[in-house]
N, C-alpha and C positions, 0 to 999 in steps of 0.2 A: 604382371599384376605389384606394380612399386610395395614394397613395407617396410613404415616407419619401425628402427632397432628400437629395445628397449633402452632406458638411460643410463648410464655408468655410472656406478659409481664412482668413478674417478674424476669425475668432470667435478669441474667447481660449480657450476653454473649446477648441476644435480645437487652438491651438496648444499648448497644456501636454498633448493629449493625444499631439503629433507628439512633440514634447521626450521624453516618456515612454517610447513606442515605439522612438522612434530610441534613447534608451538604452540597452531591453534589447535591441535589435538589436545595440550596440554588446559588450554584454557577452553576447552569445551567441558572435560573432565571434572571443573571444580564449576561449572553450572553459568560459566559467562556466558552462553547463546541467550539466557535467559535474558539480560539486559543489554547486550549487543549484537549487533548483527553481524555474525562472522561467517567467514563463505564458506559457502558449501556445496554440494552437490548431491541432490535426491531424484529416486527413480525413483519412477510410478509406474503405473502403467494398468489397465484391465485386468480383472482377474483373467485366468490363461491369456497372456498377452506373450509368453515367450519373454514375462521381467524375472524369475527365479532363474532362466538356464544365460541369460545373459551376466546376473550378475555370479552365476557359480564362472562362466566366463572370464568376468574381470577377477575375481577375487582367487580363482581357482582351485574352493572348496566346495564341496557339494550340501546344498542348504535343503532343509525338511521339505518335501513334495508330500502333497497329500490332495484327495477331493476335495474341491470347491475352496475354500479361504485356508490359506496355510500361515499365511504371517497375519499375528497379531499385535505386532508392536514394531513400531523402528528396530531395524537392524543396524546399526556403524556399523561401517567397517573403512579399517581403517589398513591402508599396504605401506609397505617401507619395505622400496631394495636394501640388499645387506649382503656381505660375501659369506657371510655365517649359514649353518645348515637350516632349511625351513620349520620355522616354529608358530604356534598360535595359541592367546590367551581371551579366555572369553571373561568378558566382566559385566557389570547388571549396571546401568547409570538411573540411580532412584533419582526421579526429579520431582515427583508426585507423590503424596502418599496414598492412604488405602481411599482416603474420601474422596482423592480425584484435583487436591489443591496441590499448590506448588507449595515443595518441601523448606520449609527455613535454608535448611542445606546443602545442599544437592551432593550426592556420594556418590560417586564410582568403586563398585567392590569385585574383587577378582571371586569369580564362578570358577570352582574347583584348581587345578593347577594346570603347569604349561604343557599343552598340548606337540607329540611332536610328530604325529600321525595324523596326515588328511583324511582319514577314513574314522578315526575319531571324533570328528569335527560336528558333524550331523545330529549323532547323538547328546553332545552336549546343547548345541544351538535349541536343541526340543527342551530338554530339561530348561534351560535357563527363559526359555518364552514363557514354562508352566510357572516358574516361579516368580515372573511377575506378574501375571495371571491371575495369582493367588498373592497377593499382599500382606495378609494375614498370617499365611504360613511362614514358616521360620523357613533363610533360600538353604539354607545346610540340607535341608531335609529333601532337599529333591537331585542335588551334586551328585546321589552315586544312584539315583532312581534307574530302573530299569523300563524297557520299553511295556514291559507287561503291566510293571506296577504303575507305568504313568497312563496305561490305557487304564486300570480302575480305578488311578485315583480321579480321572478326567470326569467320571461317573458319580462320586460322591462328593464333590468337593464344589462349591458353586464357587468356579471360575469366574473370572468378569472378563463378556465375548472380546476389548481390544483393551490396551492401555499407551501412553501416553511415556511409559517408561523407557528405556533401550537395552539393547542387548550393544553389548560391544566386544567388537573381534579384532583383535590385532593381528596382523600376521608381517610376515616378517621373511625375507628368502632373497635369495640370488636373481630369481625369474621373477621378481615382482617392480611394479613401476609402484612409487613416491604418488601416492595416491589416497583418498578419502571419498566415501558416499554414502547418501544414506537410505538403505530401501527399505519403502514406505510399503504397508498394506496395500494387497491390491483391490482396487475400484468393485464394489459389487453392486450390484442393480438390482438382483434375484433373494429379495431379501425386504424383512421388514424397513419400514420407512427410517426407523428412531438408529437401526443397524449400518441404512445405505446414509443419513447425516451424520453416523458417528464419525464414519472412516472419511468420508468427503470432509470435515471437518479438520478431522488429522492432517489429511493430506495437505490438505490446503496451509494451515499452520505451519507447514516446514520450505513451503515452496515460496512464501512472501520474503520482499527482501531481498540479501547479498545470496543468489541461490541460484546455481545452474539445474537448471530444470531439466532431466535426461527422459524424455516421454516415450515408452516403450509402444511401438505401434504395428501391429502384427499384419502382415498383408494380406492374411485371409480375410478380411473386413472390410471394406469400405473408410478412407481416415475419417470420414463426416462423421459416421457411426461412432466413432469413440468415444465414449465420457471421457477417460484420463486426457485425451488429445485437447479436450474442452475446458475441461478444466485447466489444461496449463496455458491457454489462449485468453481464459478470465483475468490469471493472473499474470499474465505477461502478455498484453495484448497486443506490443508490437513488436512480440518475437525476438526479442534482444537478447533473453536468456534462455531461451528454449534450446533444446536439441534435440531433434528428431532421431530414433532410434525403428529404423524397420527390421522386424524381425520374422519368420518363417517361408522366406522367401521360397523355401522350395514346395510350401504348401501347393504354388500356382503353378496350374497342367500345361501340358505346351501348346495345348490350345487356346488358355486365355492368355491370346495377344491384348486385348485391348489394355486389361487390369495391369498388362504387365507393361506395355504402353504410359499408363497411368503412372503407375508408379515409378515410372523411369524418366517421367515430369518433375514429379517431386522429388528424387532426388539431385535431379539437376536443376533447382530453382525453380520451374517454370511454374511450379503449384503452390498453395501454402509456404510458401515461400519464408526463411526463418534465418537471421542474422549469422547462425553457426550453423545453419546447415543439417542436412540429414546425413545419418550412416545408415550403410545396410550390414546386415550380420546373419551368419548361418551358423547353427548351435547344433550339437548330437541329435539323433530324433530317440525314441524311447529303444530303439534293437542297438544304438553307438554305444548307448552310455551303459544299456545292460552287458553288450561282448567287454564291458569295461573299458573305454576307448580314453588315451587320456587325455591329457590339458594339450599338449604337445599336437598331438597327433589329430585333436579334434581343429585344429589353430592351420593346422598342415591340408585337411581335408575343408575347409572356408572355402578358403583361397584358390582352392583348385574349382572350387563349386562354381566361384567366381568366373574365374578363369576363362572356364568352359561352357558357360551357359550366358544366353542371348538375351535380354539385351544388354546383361550387367559387365558382359566380356569387352561391347564397344562403346561403354559408358566414358566418358571424358572428364569421371569424375570418381577416378581409381583411387584415388588417397584415403577416399570418403565408403572404403568398404573395407571390411575385415576388422575383428574385433582388437587387434591391433590397432589400427589406424584408429581406432576409438580410444582405445587407453592413452596413445600417447598426446592425441590430442585434448582429451579431458584432463590429464596433467597437468598438460602445457596451458591451458586457459586457467584452473583452477591454483595453480602457482601465480600467474598474474595478477589473477586477482586478490589473491593473499598477499602481493606485495605491493598491489595496490592500496588494497587496504589496514592492513600493521601500523601503516603510521600517523595514522588519524585516529586508531585508537584511543591513545593516548587521548587526546579531547573530546572523545564521547568520554570516556571513564569519567574525565572530568568533571564535565558535565552532568554525567548520571550520579557522580557522587554529589554533588550539589543540590541536583533535585531529591534525591533520597533524602538528605539532612534537612534540608528545609520539608520535608513531609514529617518526617519524625520530628519536629520543634513544635507542627503545628498540631501535635497528637499529649496528651498527657504523657506523664514518665510512668512506669508502671509501679508497682507500689514492694519496696524491698523490706521495708521498717514492721513490728509487731505488726499487726493487726490493730488490735486492744488500742493501743498506743497513736498511732493513724488516724482512727474514729475520733476518739477521744481530742487532739490535736486539732483536729478540723472543725467537732462542735464548739471546744472552745473561741477558735479564732471566728467561727460561725456567730456566737454569744456576741461577743466583742461586738462585733459590725453592727449587731442588732441594735446595743446599748448605745454604739455612736449616735447611728437613725434617731435614739428616741430623743438620747439629750441631746443631738447638737453641739454640730460645730463648724469650721469653717467650710470643711470637703465633707462636711456632713448636712446641711441645713435643709433638703427637700424636703422632708417628713416636717419638719418643724415647723418651715415657712406658710406648707399645706394647710395646717392644723392654725396656725394664728389667721389666714384667710377665713377657716370654718369658723373661728370663734369670734372674730369679726363682725360675720356676717348672723353669726347665732345671737348677738349685740343687736344687730337692725329687725331679725325679726322679734325678738320681745321687745324693743325700741315701739316697734310697728302695733304692738297692742294695747299701747296706753288707749283709753278711754278719750271719744273725740267729744265732749261736751261744748259746745256752742252757747254763750251767755245771750240766749232772744228767747222769747216764748216760743217761737215757732217757725218755720223754715218761712212763711210770707213776710213775717217780724224780722227776720236775719234779710232776706232781699229788701226788704224797704229801707232798713238801716243801713245797709251797703250804697246804696243808691243815695239817700243822706246826706253821706260823707264819702258822696263821688266815688265811689268807687264801681265794679264791675258788677252783675246781678249775681246773688249768692246763689252759685250751683253746685250740685254735685259733678264730680267728673266719674267717669268709670273705673276708678281704681276705689271711690270713695264710693258708691257707690257697692259696687264686690265687696267692701268689707263692713255694708252693714249699714252706712248710714252715721250723721251726726246724730248724736243725743241733745236735745233740748230740754229747755227750761221747764218746759209744758211736760217733758216725759218725767223729769226727777220728779217735779211735784206728784203725779200721778205713783209712781214706783213709792215714794214716800206716806203718802196716804193708804196705801195697799199694803205697804208694811207696819201702820198701826195696830198695836195690840192692848196695852194697858200704858199706854205711856203718859204722862202729864201733858197738858196743851202745851201745843208750841214744840215740843221735844220731838227733835226729832229722832227714831229707832235705831239703836245700834246696827241691828239685824240689818237694816237699810245699806248702813252703808259696807257692814260685810260683804251684804250680797253684790251690790257694785265691784269691791274690791277681786271677791271670786271669781264673776263672770270675765273679768279683762284679765287673770290666769288660768280663765279655761283651753289654753291652745298652747299655754307654755309647756306643756308632758311633750305635747308634739313637738311642739321645736328642739328639746331635749333628747326626744329621742332621734330626733332626724342629725343633729349634732354627732350626738354619741356612735350613730351608724355611721354618718362619713366617716368619721376619724378612725372606725373601727375598717371601715371598707380600705381607705388606705394605707391602713399599716397591713392588711393582710396583702393588700396588693405590691406593699412594697419587700413585706418578709419574704413573698414566694417566689419573687424575682430574684432575692438573694439568694432562695432556695436552690432555685433553678441553676443561678451562676458560678453558684458553689458546687454543688452536686451533680451538675447534668451527666459527669461520666461514672456513677453511680445510682441505677434507676430505680435499686432497692432500695436503696439509703435515701434518695429523694424523696418516694414513695411512701416509707415510714413517718421521713421525718415531715412532710408537708402535712400527712394525718397529723401527727403532735403536737404541732402549732396550732395550727386552726382549732383542735380542740383545746388546746391553754386557752387560745382570741378568744374562744364562745364562755368560755366560764367565767376569763375574765372579766368580758362584757356582761354576765348576767348580774355579776357582784358589783359592777361598776353602776349598773343599770339599777340595785337596791340602794345606793346611796345615794343617786341622782333622783329616784322618789321617795326618798324620807326626806331631801331637802326642797324638793315642793309640795310635799305634805306638812311640812315647817310655816313654808310658804301661804297657808291654807289657811293658818292664826291668823291677826292682824298684830304687829308687833313691832317697836322697836324703842335703843335708846339715843337713837340721833333726832332729839325733839326741836334740838335750835335746826336743824336743817328743815324736818320736815315742817314745824311753820315758817323756816324763810320758805318753803317753795309754797307752802299755801300764802301763803301774803303776798306773794307774789301773781299767783295767779287770781286771785282776790280782787287784787290791782288791774291787771289784765282783763279780770269782765267787767269793773266797775267801769276802765276807760270804755269799754265795747259798749257799754248802757248807754252809757254817758255823751256816747256819739263823740270820744276825742281824736277815736281811730277808729276802721272797720276790722273789726277780730277776724283777724287772721289762725287757722290752728299751726302754721308753721309759714315759712317764707318760700316759694315757689323755687330757691336755687337749694333749699335743703329736702323738697319732695323729690328733686333731681338726683339731688344725692342719695338717697337713700331709695329709690328706684334701681338705681344704678347697683348699688348693695345687695339689695333684695334678690335681680339676679345673678348675681354673682356670688352670693347662698347657695340658690337654687343650681348652679352648675359645680359649684364645692363641694355643696352636700354628697352626691351620688353623681361624681364626674360620665358615670357608664352609665344613665338615666337620658332616655328619649326626651323626654318632659320632667324637668324637676321645677315649675315655678313655681308651683303650688308647697313647697317648702319654706319660700322667703313671701308666699301672701300673707298681706295681713288677715287675722284671722277676724272671722266673722264678727264682732263685736256686738254684744247687744242684739245679736239679729231680731227680726220682729218686733221692735218698738213696744208695738201694742200688746204682746202677750208678756212681756216681762213685766211692765210698767202697770201692768192693768187687770195684770191679778194674783189675787196676795199665796206669796210664798207657803207650801207646803209643808215648810215645815219653821216652826221661827224659834231664832235668839233669842236667850232675854236682853230684854228692852235697857238699853245701856240707862245709865244716870246721871242724874244733874238736870238744871233746870234748860227753860230750850232757849236758841238762840238766835231769835225772831229778830225782823229788823226793828221792833220798838221796845223791844222787853227792855229794861232796868236791869233784869239778872245780868251779872256774870255769864259766859258763856263755858261752858266744859273744857279741860284740855283736849287737842284732837284727839280724837278717838278714846276713849275712855276702856285703856289696854289691862289687862286682867280688875278690870273693876279701881282701881286706882283715882287721886285726879290730884292735881297741878296746880296751886298756888301759883307758880312761875310763870304759867305761860297761859293762865286763864287772862284775854283779852273778851275785847266788846264787841261783839260779832256785827252791828251796824255801824261802825268805824275800824276793823283792825290796827291796833296800832296808836289809834287819837281815841279819848272821849271826847264826847260831845252830840253830835249829830243823832238824834235819837236816845243819848244816852244818861243815866242819871248827874248830877250836876258835881256829886260826891265820886265818878265811878275814872278809879285814873285811866289813860291810856296814852299809847307811845309820846314818847316827851313830855309830857307833860306833868309839871312840878308837885307838889305834895298840896295838896289843898285848894289847886286851883279848879274850877266849875267848870268840868264839859271845855265846850267851843267861847264863852264869858270873854275871852279876852280880846273875843274881836267884838265885844259891842252886842254880842247877838244872845237875847235868853236860851235858858235851859231848853232843851226838845219836852216837853209834859210826857207821861208816862202813856206808854202806849194801850192799847182800847183792844180785847181777846182777837178782833178781825184787822187784818192789817187794810190799811188804805192805799191802793194805787196810788204810784206817783204819775202823772203824766207824763209820757213820749216830752221830750224838746220835740220843736219842727229845727225845719232847716236853718229859719231863721232869730231862733231861741240857743244855735249852735253856732255863732259867728268862728268860734275859738277851733270845730274843724274845718275853716278852710283858712287856716294860721298860716302863715309861711315858717320854718324850722326855725328860722333865727330870732326873729318877733316871739314865738311862742318858750323857747328857748331861755331867751331875755327874762322875759316876764316871770317864770319860775326861777331865777335867779333871783330878783329883785324882793319874791316873796318868801323863801328861803332865810334870804337875806333880813325879812322885817320877822319871821317867826325868830330869827338866830337871836333878837336883839330884845325878844320880851323874853328868850328865856328856854327857846325851843328847842337846841341843838341836836345836830346830827340827823337831821331832818333830806330826805333829798327829795329827787324831780319825783322820783315814784312813788314816797307815802304821801302828794299831793291825791293821788286818784283816790284815797281814803277820805277827803274829806266832801266826795260825791252826796249826798243828801242819800238815808235809807232806800231802798229800794221794795215792791211789793214781790222780788223776788229773793231778797237776802237771803234764806234759810236754801235755796235752792240754790245761791250761788255758792254759799258758805259747804253745801257736801259736792258740789262738786270741787271747788278748790283743794278741798280736802283732801276728797279721796284722789284725784291728779298729784297731789303733793306726795300722797303714799305712795303711789305707782312708781316714784321717781326713788323713794325709799328701796324701795322692791326689787324695783328694778337692778338699781347699782349694785345691790346682791347678789341676784339672781348671775346676774354677768359675770361675776368672779368666780364665786362658788362653784358651777355647775363644769366650767372649764379646767380650775384648778379638781375639782374629785374626777375629773374626765382624764387629767395629767396625773395622778398618783396613784388611783386607785385600778387603772386601766393602764396603761399608757409606762410608769415607772414601774410599777408591779410585776407587770407582764412581762419586762425586757430582766428584773431582778428573778421572778419565778422560771425562767429559759433554760437556764443550765442546770440547774437540776433535777429541773423536770425530765430533759432531754434525756440526760445522761440514767434514769432511774429508770424512765420505762425502754429506751434501749437495750439496756441491762449490757453492758460496755465491758463488764467483764469478762461476759463470755466470747472465750475468739472463736468457736467456731458462730457464732450469731456475726459476728464484724466480718469473720469473711466473708457471709453469706450479703453482707451491704458493699463489701467493695468489689464484691462480683462487678465487673466491667461488660460492655456490651460486646457480645462474640464477633460484633465483625471489629471492632477498636482495635481484639484484643486481637486479630486475625490480621489487621492491616500495621500494627507496630510490628507485629512478630516477621512476616512478610519483609517492611521494611529495611528490620533489622538483619536479616538473611542476605538482601538485597544489597545493604552497606557492607555488609563485610564479605560476600564474592567479592565485590568493584571495589576494597580496599584491595584483597589478595590481587586481583588482576591487576589491578596499577603495581604493584609489588612486583610482577613478574613481568609488567610491558618494561621498564623499569630494567631490569634486569637482561631483557633482551637486547635493550637500546643502547646497554651500556658501552663504553665504545671500550 
């Protein structure tokens, strides 16, 4: 039977092979196998499959043998041919820590000194394995431990069942071949499911990728029943990386002819074929080992067995029988794989380094400065960002823009609370007037009905009558006007609260988002910061709401010094009411275009105030102003305010009317005008009563040749409503009407009435039976504009200054005080990172260091 001789150290090929295998061993020693798929051979097999005997035959040393599972961690054997005397060095490669996680830096540490006697190796291997299974105990504790001490310690120590850390055995000597392989724990089946899976996972992790799988197959059992063979087939379905080693051929008895035939078919490739085929070895039995058989004697006995035993002696695959043939072939295959792999490792290292650096850049850097200073710098930067968001600039305009929209919506909401006065006696009168003017029928839309309906002159009359207490005849009680003003303010508090809440909700969302963006990696600090910020927000909200309520409370008492604007608005509305009563125009509260605009803005306010709510249309809905008109105007108020002083401004009274609203009881002669014809003297006024544009001493409207109107009686007479035949101007073309108005104004100017406008002509309409009611409507409507314009400025200003700016100004000092930044221990706690992030960063830094070392070694190895 032919036998392949061992490699010669003098061969150039052998020298190159030695260098390559030594270099791969060096790469494994620095942990390169964790990142690169290094070439290797792994020996696997079922428990009691003859795997230990095979390892001893290849390495030439004795390994621990015990009943049951003996190998509990990988053992890496690195053989090197040498002309020097045989020697051995055992080391431990720490790849994982005591928790089972990969080490930041793989370390290979010598375990004991150099061994020169083969008989000493087994005990050293036992000690090294025990050190690995007890990672919390110092390694030096096991270096000189005796067998008895190990047995005693194994009962006291809480040892691991298995470990991924590796016992490394470096062997060199003249009779060795350059070869390296990893002996893995035997596959077990009769144990706890968790232990079985642990071993299988360990085996699978080693035989993936660029690995030759040396699977031991005992001939004492069917090949299909062997778990190790099944695992090899699962990891290498095509059989390109698997080498089968049939063991225990001497267990087949002489009568097992069928079994011998099957195994012969296997080794000759007719069954369960593999690309690298099968080898058959025969190792010493227990008796031979007891007699102390040497390695050379064992190899001689092995070859004699195959020469003399059928059917092996007649097989055509003689080069695949015997351990020496197996070793030579393994050395050749491993050398070829290493030679093919090493040139491409440089590109793999570059790719791995690039990927590692990319992942590191995606993680936050580790903190290296003083914790208190670091926290302070982050808080300062955060507060600066908040200040920019609140004040706004070109890069931070989102919050300010949102608040502008909220304030615009608030303006629309307050504007929609204006009292909806209609200058007709009732709804039927309004409908008839609209038809006469050629307009559509006077009807309420759905939104108008929802607002509470229009307020007609009869409603105002009933309200005045129900408010009378001790007033003089024909005098409108001051309390009646105040009640109307306060009623229109009923929903102002709701709209103001909605506006403030919308601003707070938005600010809270923006600041919370900023906290998550800036402090995401610091869970403790983020949680603490969020709570403190929300506390400050709530406190500032409460302070601001008190100021808003104060401003609203001030509006409850009618007051203004803007008398000119108030009078101007009153005159404007009085003229509009009179024009409508005279049939000049069909009275509309607002144009269709304006209503559409307001509706759109109301809807926008509903969305802006509380963007996260499902339905917020009620925020911008017009208030139910004067809901149940009959109840408001038909019943006397529970509490009456003091009656306003001054004579009545009835339609036929000769006395001058008091200034609009008797504020604080004072009167103003400069604003006193005739209620019968605001701005003019004449219709229904005493001849000596001065009016708009009337020269001193000019009697009433006598300039047009009309005698003055006699004094009014106590009961006003209704003015008959003109019919469509009596109102030709209602059908007049706009151009013609404008021409006539200009002519009239020119005539008035010629006789001294300068400064009159077309709107002033409405004041010439004769006194109306509802003159007093229209005066109340016009005055209340005018005051609404005064109060409305104040409110839509003051409430947003209060929110800006008392809430937004105050929050921004107080934030940094509040956080520094509450976080106790001066305490270094607290800051360390705040900066505690997510353990997963810390672990990932440390793992990546360790990998980067290994890869950089590997790259350096590769550059040296391939240097010319």
